C-alpha positions in Angstrom: 102.4 91.5 101.2 100.2 92.6 98.3 99.2 90.2 95.7 101.0 90.6 92.3 97.5 91.8 90.4 97.1 94.5 93.1 101.0 95.4 92.9 100.2 95.8 89.1 97.1 98.0 89.4 99.1 100.2 91.5 101.8 100.6 89.3 99.3 101.3 86.4 98.1 104.1 88.6 101.7 105.6 88.6 102.5 105.2 85.2 99.3 107.1 84.2 100.1 109.7 86.3 103.4 110.3 84.8 101.7 110.3 81.4 99.4 112.7 82.9 101.5 115.2 84.5 102.2 117.2 81.8 98.8 117.4 80.8 97.4 119.7 84.0 95.7 116.5 85.2 97.1 117.7 89.0 97.3 120.4 91.0 100.1 122.9 90.8 102.1 121.6 93.6 101.5 117.9 92.8 105.3 116.2 92.6 105.1 113.2 90.8 107.2 110.2 92.0 109.9 109.3 89.7 110.9 106.0 91.4 109.0 103.1 93.4 110.2 100.3 95.6 108.8 96.5 94.9 110.0 93.7 96.5 108.4 89.9 97.4 109.6 87.0 99.7 111.7 84.7 97.7 112.3 82.0 100.4 110.2 80.8 103.2 111.4 77.3 104.5 110.0 76.1 107.7 112.0 73.7 110.1 115.1 73.8 108.0 116.8 73.0 111.0 115.0 71.0 113.5 116.1 69.2 116.4 114.4 67.2 118.9 114.7 65.3 122.4 112.3 63.3 124.6 112.4 60.9 126.8 109.8 58.9 129.5 110.2 56.7 132.6 107.6 54.8 134.2 107.4 53.2 138.0 105.4 51.1 140.2 105.6 50.6 144.0 103.1 48.9 146.0 99.7 50.1 144.9 100.8 53.0 143.1 101.9 53.3 139.6 103.1 56.5 137.7 104.8 57.6 134.3 106.7 60.9 133.6 107.4 61.9 129.7 109.2 65.2 128.6 110.3 66.5 125.0 112.0 69.2 123.6 112.1 70.5 120.3 114.3 73.9 118.4 114.0 74.4 115.0 114.3 77.6 112.8 112.8 79.1 109.6 114.4 81.0 107.0 112.9 83.9 105.3 114.4 86.1 102.3 113.1 89.4 100.6 114.3 90.8 97.6 113.6 94.4 96.8 114.3 96.3 93.9 114.0 100.2 92.8 112.0 100.9 89.6 111.6 104.0 87.1 108.2 105.2 86.7 109.2 107.1 83.7 110.8 104.4 81.9 108.9 101.5 83.5 111.7 99.6 84.0 113.8 98.1 87.5 116.9 100.3 87.8 120.3 97.9 87.2 122.2 97.9 90.9 119.6 99.3 92.9 118.3 96.1 94.8 118.7 94.2 97.7 118.8 90.7 99.1 118.3 90.2 102.9 117.5 87.0 104.6 116.7 86.0 108.5 116.4 82.7 110.4 113.3 82.9 112.9 114.4 80.6 116.0 111.3 78.5 117.3 111.8 75.9 120.5 109.3 74.5 122.8 109.1 71.6 125.4 106.5 69.5 127.3 106.3 67.7 130.1 103.5 65.0 131.1 103.0 62.5 133.6 100.4 60.5 135.7 100.2 58.9 138.8 97.5 56.4 140.2 97.0 53.8 142.7 94.0 51.5 143.1 91.5 53.8 144.8 92.9 57.2 143.3 94.3 58.4 139.8 96.0 61.7 139.4 97.1 63.2 136.1 98.9 66.4 135.2 100.1 67.8 131.8 102.5 71.1 131.3 103.9 72.7 128.1 106.1 75.6 127.6 106.7 77.0 124.2 108.9 80.2 122.4 108.7 81.2 119.1 109.5 84.3 117.1 106.6 85.2 114.7 107.7 85.5 111.1 105.7 89.1 110.9 108.2 90.4 113.0 111.2 88.9 110.9 109.0 90.5 107.3 109.1 93.9 108.9 112.7 93.8 109.8 113.4 92.5 106.3 111.5 95.4 104.8 113.5 98.0 106.9 116.9 96.4 106.0 115.9 96.3 102.4 114.2 100.0 102.3 117.6 101.4 104.0 119.8 99.9 101.4 117.9 100.3 98.1 117.0 104.0 99.0 120.9 104.4 100.1 122.0 103.1 96.7 119.6 105.2 95.0 120.9 108.5 96.9 124.3 107.3 97.1 124.5 107.8 100.9 126.7 106.0 103.4 123.8 103.5 104.3 125.8 101.0 105.7 126.6 103.1 108.6 122.7 102.3 109.5 123.4 98.6 109.4 126.8 98.6 111.6 128.8 97.5 108.6 132.3 98.8 108.6 133.3 101.1 105.5 136.3 98.8 105.4 134.4 95.9 104.3 135.1 94.4 100.4 131.6 95.0 99.5 131.4 98.6 100.9 135.0 99.3 99.1 133.1 97.7 95.7 130.2 99.8 95.9 132.3 103.0 96.7 134.7 102.4 93.7 131.4 102.0 91.2 130.0 105.2 92.5 133.6 107.0 92.4 134.0 106.1 88.9 130.5 106.6 87.7 131.7 110.6 88.4 133.7 112.6 86.1 136.4 115.2 87.3 134.3 118.1 87.9 131.6 116.0 89.9 134.3 114.5 92.0 135.9 118.0 92.7 132.5 119.5 93.3 131.4 116.6 95.9 134.9 117.3 97.6 134.2 120.9 97.7 130.7 120.7 99.0 131.8 118.3 101.9 134.4 120.6 102.6 132.2 123.8 102.9 129.8 121.6 104.9 132.6 120.9 107.6 134.4 124.5 107.4 137.5 123.7 105.5 136.5 125.8 102.4 134.6 128.9 102.2 132.9 128.4 98.9 131.7 128.4 96.3 131.7 124.6 95.5 131.7 125.1 91.7 133.9 122.1 90.6 136.6 124.2 90.0 140.4 123.6 90.9 142.0 126.6 92.4 144.1 127.5 95.1 141.8 127.8 98.0 140.2 124.3 96.9 143.7 122.7 97.0 144.7 124.1 100.1 141.5 123.0 101.8 141.7 119.3 100.5 145.4 119.5 101.8 144.5 120.8 105.0 141.5 117.9 105.3 144.0 115.2 104.3 146.6 116.2 106.5 144.1 116.1 109.9 142.8 112.9 108.6 145.9 110.9 108.0 145.5 111.0 104.3 148.4 111.3 101.7 148.6 115.2 101.3 148.3 116.0 97.5 146.0 118.7 97.4 143.6 116.6 94.6 140.1 115.2 94.9 141.2 111.2 94.9 139.4 108.1 95.8 140.9 108.0 99.4 139.1 111.4 100.1 136.2 110.9 98.6 136.4 107.6 100.7 137.1 109.2 103.9 134.3 111.8 103.5 131.2 109.6 102.6 132.4 106.9 105.0 132.5 109.2 107.8 130.0 111.0 110.1 130.6 114.6 108.9 128.0 116.3 106.9 127.7 115.9 103.2 125.9 118.3 101.0 126.0 116.7 97.6 123.4 114.9 96.0 123.8 112.0 93.6 126.1 112.8 90.7 124.4 114.0 87.4 125.9 111.4 85.3 124.4 108.8 87.3 121.1 110.6 86.6 121.7 111.0 83.1 122.6 107.1 82.5 119.3 105.9 84.0 117.0 107.3 81.5 116.9 108.1 77.8 115.6 111.3 76.4 111.8 111.7 77.5 109.5 114.4 76.4 107.4 113.8 79.6 110.4 113.8 82.0 112.1 116.8 80.2 109.1 118.8 80.3 109.2 118.0 84.2 110.8 121.1 86.3 113.9 120.3 88.2 113.5 119.3 91.7 115.8 119.5 94.7 117.9 116.5 95.8 116.0 113.7 97.5 115.5 113.7 101.4 114.7 110.8 103.1 113.6 110.1 106.6 113.1 107.0 108.0 111.1 106.4 111.4 110.7 102.9 112.9 109.9 101.2 116.0 113.8 101.4 116.7 114.0 105.0 116.7 115.3 107.8 114.7 118.5 106.2 114.1 118.3 102.6 113.8 120.8 100.0 114.0 120.7 96.3 113.3 123.2 93.5 114.8 
């Protein structure tokens, strides 16, 4: 993990880029970043749950003597990683865009030792077997989990599906409710229309207007997906659309972007860019899941 000093210097460079972006310091096709992710290990407890078993036996027969000793140990190390999303333009951590995940690294091992001897000959032997999960793999997994969660919260996509978390979990429902409440009526209607257009229920356009075609498309989707047919863009419709595997074309609502920053001359002068697109690649494949 980078030191706090190196991280601070990297952020200073990003902040300087944001200040210079409107002064022609970079090429015309340079896209200045708006956000950064930072994190740190907040817990590293070794052997928080340790157990050990051992024993030995010794015997003598005629001119022979011998002994046998066995030992078995198990333990666990707990790691925790906190991650946050920061705004480069505002130089602050964005409230609510954070993650906290922890993992237990199991460790176990055993040893067997003995000796056998007589008056003229002596023999000794020793055997050990150990198995341990390295903390570096656990840290990598925590970084992947934290990146999925924080980026999912930033772009407001159903990131929990990557983590095999059901959309009916209380925490997921609470977050969906927060996203829903952050949108005004027109944004909610536009979100529903974009999703319905993407799934073939509505021809378009997705302009946020409540007309007959939009009401009919919503009613047909509700009827085909066991929802109460109202023809209106309500929370149950939103939850069904965003919680399914259907394509969504809507990005973060405008109210979310507006509440994240105050007027900034540099930010306002920057051109409007397309919605954020994220591709995550890891050793687990293009569509990783986590137990």
